[in-house]
C-alpha positions in Angstrom: -37.8 -75.5 121.2 -35.5 -76.0 118.2 -35.8 -79.1 116.4 -32.5 -80.8 115.3 -32.2 -83.3 112.5 -29.7 -86.2 112.3 -28.5 -84.8 108.9 -28.6 -81.3 107.1 -31.8 -80.1 105.5 -31.7 -80.7 101.7 -30.5 -77.9 99.3 -33.7 -76.4 97.4 -33.0 -75.7 93.6 -35.4 -74.3 91.0 -35.4 -75.9 87.8 -35.5 -73.9 84.5 -37.1 -74.8 81.2 -34.4 -76.3 78.8 -36.9 -76.8 76.0 -40.6 -77.3 75.2 -42.4 -79.5 72.7 -42.8 -77.2 69.8 -46.4 -76.0 68.8 -46.4 -78.0 65.5 -45.7 -81.3 67.4 -48.6 -80.6 70.0 -52.1 -82.4 69.3 -54.6 -80.7 71.6 -57.5 -81.7 69.4 -56.4 -85.2 68.5 -58.3 -88.0 70.5 -56.1 -90.7 71.8 -56.9 -93.9 73.4 -54.5 -93.4 76.1 -56.2 -90.1 77.0 -59.6 -91.7 76.9 -58.5 -94.4 79.4 -56.1 -92.5 81.6 -57.6 -89.0 81.6 -61.2 -89.8 81.2 -61.2 -88.4 77.8 -59.8 -85.1 78.7 -57.7 -83.9 75.8 -53.7 -83.9 76.1 -51.6 -82.5 73.6 -48.7 -84.8 74.7 -47.3 -86.8 77.7 -43.5 -86.7 77.8 -41.4 -89.6 79.4 -38.3 -91.6 79.1 -35.4 -89.0 78.8 -32.0 -90.6 77.9 -28.9 -89.2 76.4 -26.8 -90.6 73.6 -23.1 -90.2 73.3 -23.2 -87.1 71.2 -25.2 -85.4 74.0 -28.7 -85.6 72.3 -31.7 -86.1 74.5 -34.3 -88.7 73.5 -37.6 -88.8 74.9 -41.1 -90.1 74.2 -44.6 -89.0 73.9 -46.9 -91.8 75.3 -50.5 -90.9 73.9 -49.3 -90.5 70.2 -46.6 -93.2 70.1 -43.7 -90.7 69.4 -40.1 -90.4 70.0 -38.2 -87.0 69.8 -34.7 -85.9 70.0 -33.5 -82.7 71.6 -30.1 -81.3 70.4 -27.8 -80.0 73.1 -28.9 -76.4 72.3 -32.6 -77.5 72.6 -33.8 -78.0 69.2 -36.5 -80.6 69.0 -37.0 -83.0 66.1 -39.4 -86.0 65.9 -37.6 -89.3 65.1 -40.4 -91.8 64.9 -44.2 -92.3 65.2 -45.7 -95.8 65.5 -48.8 -97.6 66.6 -47.7 -98.0 70.3 -47.6 -96.4 73.7 -43.9 -95.8 74.6 -43.3 -95.0 78.0 -39.5 -95.8 78.9 -36.5 -95.3 76.7 -32.9 -96.3 77.2 -29.9 -96.4 75.1 -27.8 -99.7 75.1 -24.1 -99.4 75.6 -23.7 -100.4 71.9 -25.9 -97.4 71.0 -29.1 -99.1 70.2 -32.3 -97.5 71.4 -34.9 -99.6 73.3 -38.4 -98.6 74.5 -40.7 -100.0 77.0 -44.1 -100.0 75.4 -47.3 -100.5 77.4 -49.1 -102.2 74.6 -46.4 -103.9 72.7 -43.6 -104.8 75.2 -39.9 -104.0 74.7 -39.2 -102.4 71.3 -36.2 -101.4 69.2 -35.9 -98.0 67.6 -33.7 -97.2 64.6 -33.1 -93.6 65.0 -31.9 -93.1 61.4 -35.0 -94.5 59.8 -37.5 -94.1 62.5 -38.4 -97.8 62.4 -39.7 -99.4 65.6 -39.6 -103.3 65.7 -40.4 -105.8 68.6 -37.4 -106.9 70.5 -39.5 -108.8 73.3 -43.3 -108.9 72.8 -44.1 -111.6 75.5 -43.1 -113.7 78.1 -43.1 -117.4 76.6 -46.5 -116.4 74.7 -48.1 -114.7 78.1 -48.5 -111.1 77.3 -47.2 -108.5 79.6 -49.4 -106.4 81.9 -48.0 -103.2 80.4 -44.3 -102.3 80.2 -43.3 -99.0 81.9 -39.6 -98.4 82.2 -36.2 -100.1 81.6 -32.6 -100.0 82.6 -29.3 -101.8 81.3 -26.6 -103.2 83.6 -22.9 -103.1 82.8 -23.1 -106.2 80.7 -26.0 -104.8 78.5 -28.7 -107.0 80.4 -32.0 -105.6 80.4 -34.2 -104.9 83.5 -37.8 -103.6 83.0 -40.9 -103.1 84.9 -44.4 -104.5 84.0 -46.8 -102.3 85.7 -50.1 -102.4 83.8 -52.9 -101.2 86.1 -51.6 -102.6 89.3 -51.7 -100.7 92.5 -52.7 -101.4 96.1 -55.8 -103.0 94.8 -53.9 -105.4 92.7 -50.2 -105.8 94.0 -49.2 -108.0 90.9 -46.9 -105.8 89.2 -43.6 -107.5 88.0 -39.9 -106.8 87.4 -38.2 -108.7 84.7 -34.6 -109.3 83.6 -33.9 -110.2 79.9 -30.5 -111.3 78.6 -30.8 -110.7 74.8 -27.8 -112.7 74.0 -28.8 -115.9 75.6 -32.7 -115.3 75.6 -32.8 -115.9 79.2 -35.9 -114.2 80.8 -36.5 -114.2 84.6 -39.3 -112.7 86.6 -37.5 -111.1 89.6 -40.5 -110.3 91.6 -44.2 -110.5 91.0 -45.9 -108.9 93.9 -45.5 -105.2 93.4 -48.3 -102.3 93.7 -47.3 -100.5 90.5 -43.6 -101.1 89.5 -42.3 -97.9 87.6 -38.8 -96.5 87.3 -35.8 -98.5 88.3 -32.1 -98.2 88.4 -29.3 -100.5 89.5 -26.6 -99.5 92.2 -23.0 -98.9 91.1 -22.1 -102.7 91.8 -25.1 -104.2 89.9 -26.0 -105.8 93.3 -29.0 -103.9 94.2 -32.1 -102.8 92.2 -33.9 -99.6 93.4 -37.5 -99.8 92.2 -40.2 -97.0 92.2 -43.4 -98.4 93.5 -45.7 -95.5 92.5 -49.0 -96.5 94.1 -47.3 -97.3 97.4 -45.6 -94.0 97.2 -42.3 -95.6 97.9 -39.1 -96.8 96.6 -38.0 -100.4 97.4 -34.6 -101.9 97.6 -34.2 -105.3 95.8 -30.8 -106.9 96.6 -29.6 -109.8 94.5 -28.2 -113.0 95.8 -25.0 -114.7 94.2 -27.4 -116.7 91.9 -29.3 -113.5 90.7 -32.4 -114.0 92.7 -34.1 -111.1 94.5 -33.8 -111.7 98.3 -34.5 -109.6 101.4 -36.7 -107.0 99.5 -37.3 -104.0 101.6 -38.6 -100.5 101.7 -35.8 -97.9 100.9 -37.8 -94.6 100.8 -41.2 -93.6 101.9 -43.1 -90.5 100.5 -46.5 -89.1 101.2 -49.0 -86.8 99.5 -49.3 -85.8 96.0 -51.4 -87.2 93.2 -49.3 -90.1 92.1 -45.9 -90.9 93.7 -42.2 -91.9 92.8 -41.9 -92.3 88.9 -38.3 -92.3 87.2 -35.2 -92.8 89.0 -31.7 -92.1 88.3 -28.2 -92.8 90.0 -25.6 -90.4 91.0 -21.9 -91.0 90.7 -21.7 -91.5 94.3 -24.3 -94.1 94.4 -27.2 -92.0 95.5 -30.7 -92.3 94.2 -32.8 -89.5 92.3 -36.5 -89.9 92.6 -39.0 -88.0 90.4 -42.0 -87.4 92.6 -44.6 -86.9 90.0 -47.8 -85.3 91.1 -45.7 -83.0 93.5 -43.6 -81.4 90.9 -40.3 -82.4 92.8 -37.2 -84.5 92.1 -35.3 -85.6 95.2 -31.6 -86.5 95.3 -30.6 -88.8 98.1 -27.2 -90.1 99.2 -26.3 -93.8 99.1 -28.2 -94.3 102.6 -31.2 -92.5 101.3 -30.7 -89.2 103.1 -32.1 -86.4 101.2 -29.3 -83.9 100.0 -31.1 -81.8 97.4 -34.8 -81.4 96.0 -35.4 -79.7 92.5 -38.7 -77.8 92.3 -40.6 -77.6 88.8 -41.4 -74.0 87.6 -44.1 -75.5 85.4 -46.6 -78.3 86.3 -46.5 -81.2 88.9 -45.9 -83.9 86.3 -42.1 -84.5 87.0 -42.1 -88.0 85.4 -38.5 -88.9 84.7 -34.9 -87.5 84.5 -31.6 -88.1 83.2 -28.1 -86.5 83.9 -26.3 -84.7 81.0 -24.2 -81.8 80.4 -20.4 -81.6 79.9 -19.6 -82.6 83.6 -22.6 -84.7 84.2 -23.9 -82.1 86.8 -27.0 -81.0 85.0 -30.3 -83.0 85.6 -32.9 -83.0 82.8 -36.5 -83.7 83.7 -39.5 -84.5 81.6 -42.4 -82.3 82.9 -45.5 -83.9 81.4 -48.2 -81.5 82.4 -46.7 -78.6 80.4 -44.8 -80.8 77.7 -41.6 -79.3 78.8 -38.0 -80.5 79.4 -36.6 -78.9 82.6 -33.0 -78.7 83.8 -31.3 -78.1 87.0 -27.5 -77.7 87.5 -26.0 -78.7 90.7 -23.4 -76.5 92.2 -19.9 -78.3 92.3 -19.8 -78.0 96.1 -22.8 -80.5 96.3 -20.7 -83.2 94.6 -23.8 -84.4 92.7 -23.3 -85.8 89.1 -24.5 -88.7 87.2 -23.3 -92.2 87.2 -21.6 -92.9 83.7 -23.7 -94.8 81.5 -21.3 -96.0 78.8 -18.3 -96.8 80.8 -18.4 -100.5 79.7 -19.0 -100.3 76.1 
């Protein structure tokens, strides 16, 4: 009997390698506190995360274990921009061009790409330390949303999502009962926050009330299998949600209703941690693959209508 689905099966695309962390930057024999605690001491030469494009088309990304920030030029040449005492996990570029980091150990940091200087932007919540910041996202007005993941999971569903208005200093905890909040992205109207909940293998949908509170939080997407779960998120120009399913080596593209329309497969490892749209028409998805220390890319055919939401439209 032929099984029919309520929507077409997603188009399957194979990513290619855009660039790889050059050998001189890899540290296979250098111990790191991150590897000791997160990999039971197994050596790692890098762990890439946090891809984000600047206006010139340069791709910034971070290396968590060794506290480094790199920049890949449009042709793929990689340069180290900074190294400091921290564990940068997420990186986003503000509409005014400033670069912010979500650092697991130190909170929200600022990076000066010209000098490589990293300074604290928000180190705590009214003297209370964060559990461990993971990823961040700016709304159209430059207000920052970030996840506070720590070691939370199903055993301890106390992860938090914060909203911080740097101009006024207003800091709000939007939700504090999440089992491992990770990547996050707002919808096109800034009315709904999509949140990757890694240890629940899910993506949640968090609508805002008129007063800015989270109400009617619900499950948007449910995944299964793998060694981890949803990690980094991105938004398409049509309001669809892109989900990096780390531990499966996949990146899923959904429409605004959550229906899968495309899936990208990694040609390297299973560590598809995060992604960002780039390229001249915004139709190329760039993906950090942490197992191999590579940046992958997948260009979507024009007929699919998949491209990234504009990040700097309100600058």
